[in-house]
N, C-alpha and C positions, 0 to 999 in steps of 0.2 A: 300952270302950263295949259294952253289951249289944246283941246283934242282936235284931231284932224279927221276928215272923211274923204274916202275915195268911193265914188258911186258910179258903177257901170252904166246906169241909166243916162248919164251925161254924154255917152259916146255911142255911136251907132255900132251894132254888132250883128252878125249873122244869127246869133242865138237869142237876141233880145234879152240879154242878161240883165238881171235886176239886183245883183249883189251890191251891197253897201258895206264898207269896212270902216270902222272908226277906232281910234285909239291915239296913242302918242305917235308923233310923226314917223319915227324910225320903224315902229311896229307896222304902221299902215303901209309904208313904202315896201317893206319886206313882204307882207302878206299880199298886197296888191300885185307885186311883181310875180310872186309864185302863182297867183291866180291867172294873171295875164299869160304866163307861159303854159300852164297846164290846161286852161280852159279855152283861151283865145288864140293859142298857138303862136304867140309872139316869141321872138328870140330874146333870151335873157342877155342884157347888156347894160353897161353904165348909162347909155342913152335912154333905154327904156325906163330905168329907175329915175332918171332926171325928168323925163316926161311925166311920170307918175307924180313925182314931188311937185312939179309945177302945176298939176291939175288939182292938188288937194285944196279942200275948202275947210274953213273952221266949222266945227260942229256947233249947231245951234243949241242954246240952253234948253233943257227939257226934252231934247230929241232922243 
């Protein structure tokens, strides 16, 4: 199974967040959603998790 990555550096933010989260897709969606709510003050919703899932990239080998 290919590991996925969510990287805050790919999105503009007021805090210039540099967090990168990698793991299995469901783990990353869950952790990135919690991060988006607690740090970036997004509202938790199915739409947020869908946006996160759509933005995931495959982790590069050796990363």
